[in-house]
N, C-alpha and C positions, 0 to 999 in steps of 0.2 A: 521264365519262369523257371522253375527248376519245380517237380512235383514236391514239395514236401512242401514249399514255396505256394503253391496252389495248395494244399489236404491246411493250411493253414486256415486261407483265405476264405474257403466256403465254411471252417469250421467259425470264422473272424465274424461269420454272414449270419449263419446259423445261427449265432448267441447275438444276433445284436435282435433277431427277427422274435428271439424267442425260443424252444426248444416244441416245447406244445403248440402255436402254431407252426412248426416246420413237420409236425407228423400228421399236418392236415393238409398238406399241397397235394400230395400222389391223389390223394383222393379227388380232392379238390379236380386237382388235373382227370382228372377220369371224369365229372360230372360234369364238365366245362369243355370238352369233348362230346358228351352226348347233346350238350346241349346246342354245340354246335353242327349237331351233327339233326336234331330235331330242326334249326332253324332255316333247313331248306326245306321246309312243307309248311313250320308253324312260326311267324316273327318269333323271337327272342329277345327282351331287353332286360340287362345287368344295368341295379337302378344305385348309383354312393348312394347312403347313406348315411348323413356326420351327424351325427348320436350323440353325443361329444359336449356340444353348444348345445341347447336348449333351440335358438334362435334358428338354426340350420337345419337341427332336429324338426324341427314343426315348419318354418316355408319351404328351407329348398325338399322339402319330403311331398310337402300338400300341392309345388306345381308341377311337379316329378307328377304325382299320381294322379292330376286332374288335364294335366297333358296326357296321358297316356289314354285316359278313358277317352276325352276326344280325338284321337287319336283312332282308336280302337272300330270307337261311330265312323269313323268319315272312309277308312275300308271295309265297313263293312265286314269284319272280322276277328278273331280271336286271335290276344295276339298275351303270349308267356310274358308279364312283369314277374323279375323277382330283386326283393329291397335287401342287400345285404350292411347292413351295418361292419361300419367302418375301425366302430370300437369295443370293448371287451362292458366298457360301461356307461351304459345311458342316461344323459343330462336331467333326466328328472324318466321316473321309474313308471309312470300312469300313463302318460305318453306314448311312451314304449308300448305296452298293453295294448292302450286304443290301435295305432298300428298295426300291435303284428295283429289284432284280432279282423284288420278294415284287409290289409294286405300280407302277401307272403309274403315272411320278412327271413331274412339267413341272417343268422347274430351267432355270436360267440367268433369262436376261434374258426369256427367251418366259413362263419359267413365274410370274415372278413382274406382266409387263403381264397374266393371263391370271386375276390373285390378287386385279391391282388394280383392272378391269370386274370379277368376275364377285362380287363381294361388294357391290357395286352395284345391282345386280340384285334387286330387291322382286319375289322369287320365294321361296316359301317352298320349301324345305328343297335349293336350289339351289344355296346357299354355304352350305359348314361351316364354321366356326369352333371348332375342336378346344380343348379342353381336360387342365388337368390330378387333374382332380374326376374321380373315375370313381364316380359316384353311385349305376348302378345296377347294379353290381359283377361289370365285362364277365370283368376278369381272372381274379376266381374262378374265371369254370365256363367255360373257357377256356382251349385250346393256346395258345401263344406264337405270335406270326402269320410269325415268323423262324427260319430253318431256314441251319446252317454247311452246307458239301456238302463229300464226302469229302478235296478238298484241301486246304481252309479245316482241316477238325478234325486231318488229316496235321499241318500245320503247328503247331498248337497243342499236339501230342500230342509231334513233338519236343522245344520249345519247355521242355515241362514236365516232359521223360525228361532235359534238358540240365542240370536241374536235380535233377536227383536222385526226379525223382514221376510216376505214373501218372495222367491223363484220372481213375480211381476213386478217389487220394487225398483224402482229408479235408484242403481247407486253405476258406482264411476272407478276405476279402477285407478292407480297413480303407480310407476314402475320411475323411478328416479332413479338417475344412475351412481355411482360411488367407486374408490378402487377398493372395493372391501373385500369382493367376491373372487376378484383374480387371484388379489393377495394374498387372499384365503387358501384358497382351494391350486392355485397352478403357482407360485412364490417360483421367486426367480432359481434358476439349477433344473428346474420342473423340464422345460422342453429350450435345449439349448441355452441356456443360461437368459433366456429370456427377458427380460425388464420392461414390464408388462404397463411401467411408467405414458410411453409415446400414444399410450390411450388418454391421460388424463384431462385434454382437453373437451372429453364430452363427461366430463362431473359434472355436480350439481350441487346446492348445497339447498337440503329437504329441512330450515330452516325457512327459507324466502319460499316454499312452498303451502305454509300453515291457511295464510292467507285466502290464497285462491281454492284449499280444501274447506275452506268454512266457508267464501261464499260461495258455491256447487253445494253444499248441505243448507244453506241457508234458502235452496230456491228447492228442497226437496232429499236430494240425493246425498247417498252416504258417497263413502270414499271411504277406499279400503287402499291404506299404503301396500303397495305390495312389495316383491325384497324376498331372497333367501341369506343372504349376510348382509347386511347394513354395519355403515357406518356408527349411524344415530338416530335414536328415535325421532317420529314428528311426534312433535307434540303439541295438544290440541285441547283443553276442555269444550268440544264440543261432540258431545255424543252421536251424532251421524258423522263422526274422523275417527277412524277407526286404523288403529298402524298395524296394518295386518301380520307384519314383516316382525316385530318382537313384543308381540301380544301371547305366545304362548301356542295358539291357534292354527300356527301355520303347518300346508299337511300337502305334499308331493300331488294328489287330490285336487284339493283346491287350489292352490297354485292356475287347474287345466283348467279347474272348473268356472274360477270367479271371471279369468278370463273370456269363456269361452259366453258366458251371460250378463257378461255387463250392460250397460245402458249404450257407453263409450268409455274408451278408455285415454290415457293423458300421460306419455313418453316422454321420452328426452331420447328415445331413439335408439334401443339396446336389445338384446334377443330375449326376453321375457315379450315382447309387443307384440315380436310374431302369431305367439295361442292365441289374440282377439282378431291378430289379421285371417288367420286361418279359419276361425269360426265367422268373417267376414262383420265384425265388430269395428265401428269408426275409433278412428283413431289421431286425438292431436297432437302432436309432437312440437315439444316446448324447448329449450335451449337447443335443438341440432346443429350437430353440424357431423358433418363434413354439408357442407352446403347448400348442393347440386350432386350429389354422387345419387349418380342409375337405378340404388337398389329406395333411394330416399322419391325418388319424382314419380317412379312406376306405380307407386301402391295409388289408391283416392283419398294421401291423409291429407289435413290442413297442417298449415308448417308454424311455426311460429319463430324461428333461428336465433341463435349468441348472436350477438352485434358485433360487428368484425368491426375494427379501428384504422390508423394508422396509428401505428404509432410515438411519431412527431407532431407531428396534429393533433390528435385527440378528434379527427372528425372521423363521421361513419363513408367505410370504402362503397363506392357504391355495387352492380352487379360489375359493372366494365373494367372496375378496379379491379374486381376478387377475379376476375379472366385473369386479367394482366397479367398479374401477381402468381400467378398458377398456384391459388390453393380454394379453388372452385371444389373441390372434390378428393383432398389429403388428407390421408390418417391417419397424420401424427401431427403429436404434438409442434414436435420442432421447424416443420417445414412451416407453422405458421410464425413464430420468432426471425429463420432467415430470410420472411420473406416482410418481415416489416410491421407485422399484423399484429395488434391487439386483442383478445378473444374478451369479451365483455359479459357476461353472464344476462340474464333478465332480469329486474324488479320484482319484487311482491306487486305491485300494483298490474304489471307489464304482464306476469301472470296470470290474475285476477280475468283479467280484461280477456286474451284469449281462449281461458276456460270461459269465461261467462259466454263469449262469443260461437263456441263449439260446444255448450248444450241451447242456447238458440238455432239454430241450423241442426242439431238435431230432433228437438223440439217442434221445426217449422214455421217458428218465428222471429226468426232474423234479416233483412232487410240489408240486404247491400245495396247504396249510395252509386249514382249513377259513376259518381267516381272513381270506387272504387271497380267497379263491372269494369272499366277501362283499363283503370291499373295491374287489374287481375289477367287480362285480354295482351294488354302489351308484352306483362311478365311470362304468361306462358309464349308467347310468340318469338321469345327470345331465347328461350329456355329448350325450343321443340327446334331453332335454325342456327342456333350460333354453334361455330366448327368447332369451338373449342371444349363445345359439350357433346356433340352430335357427329358426328364419325359418318353420315348421311341423313337429312332429312325427317329431325322423326323418325330414328332409328331404336333410341330411349319415347316413347308411349309418353307423355306427362298425365298420367293420373295427378296427383298431384298438385295442393289450393293451396296458398300464400297466407295466412289472414288474414283479412279486410283490415281490424288492427293495426297490422302491422306496417302493410304500405301506407296507410294514412296517419301513422306513426313518423313513419320513416318516408316520408315520399319524396326526397332523391336519393335513393337508392335505384329507381331506374335510370337516375340521369345518365 
């Protein structure tokens, strides 16, 4: 390759990265070199923060921060932990405020440059790749990292009072995924011409949730339908069912405040439900897929999944059949079609059953039958030991449980 070709290649690299980002690289290089020198005396960890998607921004960061605190306590010495944001814009600006107030965060082009250099350093425990799988159970045995200050709590209380509620009032957040958010915020061509329709197996019809929301409202709960961009409104005449996503009251602050203070959350398993998770609020996952992905099995959630059916016979697929067809942890709509699997969403009746059970569990009034306890134990054993799910026994500790009403309704699921 001649000199002219080399220069052209370098210019193309600079152009693809962005001139502003490139200008920070020399400063970042010096900064990282200094950190490497310091690390000879004090451990230094550079954490990658996925701040462009709210789920990763919340959960990955919380697991990483909690792990760092435990590590510091275990070693009995200070560790320099730097949290580098990989994107210029965060998925939620208030969540960004909370993290920046709590952790040592490096943001903007400088944070990106530090991250880009640090991940190339071949030094153990210098660069920390965050993840959404809580293998070690940090969230179970620790308090939330983030806290609201007095002014923020007052703002949240004022909002609740404006609709006749108090911060101690029982309320539930309902998070139902459709294809509107990605279609509008990250359309085809936004990133490598990606067509987000491969995620559509995770979508649900909000109309099927009305009866469940009203059932909870009749039990004394106020239900907030969450969402930044949604396809359709949730239509209900019940005064305690609030379509917060479309009624004009939604803010990025309230997205976090409500998730942090709800009694529990109903979710299909999408990014926002990481907010109640990091604040240690109970989550029931309904219409959830993939059925047995590690990120869904490691938190202590309750799950009532979508129903997987054989396309030819119309029969429910058992655990063993789902594993044999290789769709236990698939994140692509086409994978289910190729395996001859039809995905059926839960009926309104099934959704009522699942949220009622969850409310009773939270209130301490749910009584599990001996048969349901036996089915729970059998399923947990399969999930903890099956070689197609676990690289080794209990590699992913199973803290989730499946809704007892699901196991009773579909008893042949465990065949």
